[in-house]
C-alpha positions in Angstrom: 0.0 0.0 0.0 2.8 2.4 0.8 4.4 1.8 -2.6 1.0 2.6 -4.3 0.6 5.8 -2.3 4.2 6.8 -3.1 3.7 6.1 -6.8 0.2 7.7 -7.2 0.4 10.2 -4.4 -2.2 12.1 -2.5 -4.8 11.6 -5.3 -4.9 7.8 -4.7 -5.0 8.5 -0.9 -8.0 10.8 -1.4 -9.9 8.2 -3.6 -9.2 5.3 -1.2 -10.3 7.1 1.9 -13.3 8.8 0.2 -14.6 5.5 -1.2 -14.1 3.6 2.0 -15.9 6.4 3.9 -18.8 6.3 1.4 -19.3 2.6 2.2 -17.0 0.6 0.0 -14.7 -1.6 2.1 -11.2 -0.4 0.9 -8.0 -0.1 2.8 -8.3 3.7 3.5 -6.7 3.6 6.9 -3.9 1.4 5.7 -3.2 3.9 2.9 -3.2 6.7 5.4 -0.6 4.9 7.6 1.5 4.4 4.5 1.3 8.1 3.6 2.3 9.0 7.2 5.3 6.7 6.9 6.2 8.3 3.6 5.9 11.7 5.2 8.3 10.6 7.9 10.9 10.0 5.2 10.3 13.4 3.6 8.5 12.0 0.5 5.1 13.6 1.3 4.1 16.7 3.3 2.4 15.6 6.6 0.1 18.6 6.6 -1.0 17.8 3.1 -1.6 14.2 4.1 -3.8 15.2 7.0 -5.7 17.7 4.9 -6.3 15.3 2.1 -7.3 12.4 4.4 -9.7 14.7 6.4 -11.3 16.1 3.3 -11.7 12.6 1.8 -13.2 11.2 5.0 -15.7 14.1 5.3 -16.7 14.0 1.6 -17.0 10.2 1.5 -19.1 10.1 4.7 -21.4 12.8 3.5 -21.9 10.9 0.2 -22.8 7.7 2.2 -25.1 9.8 4.4 -27.0 11.4 1.5 -27.3 8.1 -0.5 -28.8 6.4 2.6 -31.0 9.3 3.5 -32.4 9.7 -0.1 -32.5 6.1 -1.4 -31.7 3.9 1.6 -35.2 2.8 2.5 -36.1 2.2 -1.1 -33.1 0.0 -1.5 -34.0 -1.9 1.7 -37.6 -2.5 0.4 -36.4 -4.3 -2.7 -35.8 -7.6 -0.9 -38.4 -9.0 1.5 -35.9 -10.6 3.8 -33.9 -7.4 4.1 -37.1 -5.3 4.4 -38.3 -7.4 7.4 -34.9 -7.0 9.0 -34.9 -3.3 8.4 -38.4 -2.9 9.9 -37.0 -4.4 13.2 -33.7 -2.5 13.2 -34.5 1.0 11.9 -36.9 2.2 14.6 -34.4 1.4 17.5 -31.6 2.9 15.4 -33.6 6.1 14.9 -34.1 6.4 18.7 -30.4 5.6 19.2 -29.2 8.2 16.7 -31.6 10.7 18.2 -29.9 10.3 21.6 -26.3 9.2 20.8 -25.9 10.1 17.1 -23.1 12.7 17.5 -20.9 10.5 19.7 -21.5 7.5 17.4 -20.5 9.4 14.2 -17.4 10.8 15.9 -16.1 7.5 17.4 -17.1 5.4 14.4 -14.3 7.1 12.4 -11.8 5.2 14.6 -13.4 1.7 14.3 -12.9 -0.2 11.1 -16.4 -1.6 10.3 -18.3 1.4 11.8 -16.1 3.7 9.7 -18.1 3.0 6.6 -21.5 2.1 8.1 -22.2 4.9 10.6 -22.8 7.5 7.9 -25.3 5.1 6.2 -27.1 4.5 9.6 -27.2 8.2 10.3 -28.8 8.9 6.9 -31.3 6.0 7.3 -32.1 7.2 10.8 -32.8 10.7 9.6 -30.2 12.3 11.7 -30.0 16.1 11.1 -27.4 16.8 8.4 -25.9 19.8 10.3 -25.5 17.7 13.4 -24.0 14.8 11.3 -21.7 17.2 9.4 -20.3 18.7 12.7 -19.5 15.4 14.3 -18.4 13.8 11.1 -16.0 16.7 10.4 -14.7 16.6 14.0 -14.1 12.8 13.7 -12.6 13.0 10.3 -10.1 15.7 11.2 -9.1 14.0 14.5 -8.8 10.6 12.8 -6.7 12.0 9.9 -4.4 13.9 12.2 -4.1 11.1 14.8 -3.3 8.3 12.3 -1.0 10.4 10.2 1.0 11.7 13.2 1.3 8.3 14.8 2.7 6.8 11.6 4.8 9.9 11.0 6.5 10.0 14.4 6.6 6.2 14.6 8.4 6.1 11.3 10.8 8.8 12.3 11.5 7.2 15.7 12.1 3.8 14.0 14.5 5.4 11.4 16.4 7.3 14.1 16.6 4.2 16.3 17.9 2.2 13.4 20.5 4.8 12.5 21.7 5.0 16.1 21.2 1.4 17.5 20.7 -0.8 14.5 18.1 -3.5 14.3 17.7 -3.7 18.1 16.7 0.0 18.4 14.3 -0.3 15.4 12.8 -3.4 16.9 12.3 -1.6 20.2 10.4 1.2 18.5 8.3 -1.3 16.5 7.5 -3.1 19.8 6.4 0.2 21.4 4.2 1.0 18.5 2.6 -2.4 18.7 1.9 -1.9 22.4 0.2 1.4 21.6 -1.8 -0.2 18.8 -2.7 -3.1 21.1 -3.8 -0.6 23.8 -6.0 1.2 21.2 -7.5 -2.1 20.1 -8.2 -3.0 23.8 -9.8 0.4 24.3 -12.0 0.0 21.2 -13.2 -3.4 22.4 -13.8 -2.5 26.0 -14.6 1.2 26.3 -16.3 2.2 23.1 -19.2 -0.3 23.2 -19.9 0.5 26.8 -20.4 4.2 25.9 -23.2 3.3 23.6 
């Protein structure tokens, strides 16, 4: 993924993140990590990476929101089995989004599967667009900055450790990053579901 981003640049990063955010399961976050690593080597501007990723996330999520809001129920009514499922699921989701929609849209940006489903659920549930836009933009900007900076500084630290201490130093930095990622994964599994 890093090679693809290096070859095709910020345009490919934008397309991958935008399409993933709109609801197509693509490796948008993986591409962003690759772009952050490239930025740590001076091959991309980290500010540009953050700006492109945030814009793509916001635009993609808004596309998913509007498709679901405009045509989502019609699409669900096309198949009887899905329609029956939707009749059971949509009323509680409407109540849920009325009460917790902002938090859900914000935190969904940081969770893989929710990243491309929360916008659809917000649109299907009739969440106010202005409210969706605010929380979506906040989540998109924080996600883009957080992932890019983690990859950027992690990449720089690994390169510096390698230059100074060889493979042992680089392995230490990689281990530290894995511990941080493991902590984030644990937090997502334990803390986020309880907040809903």
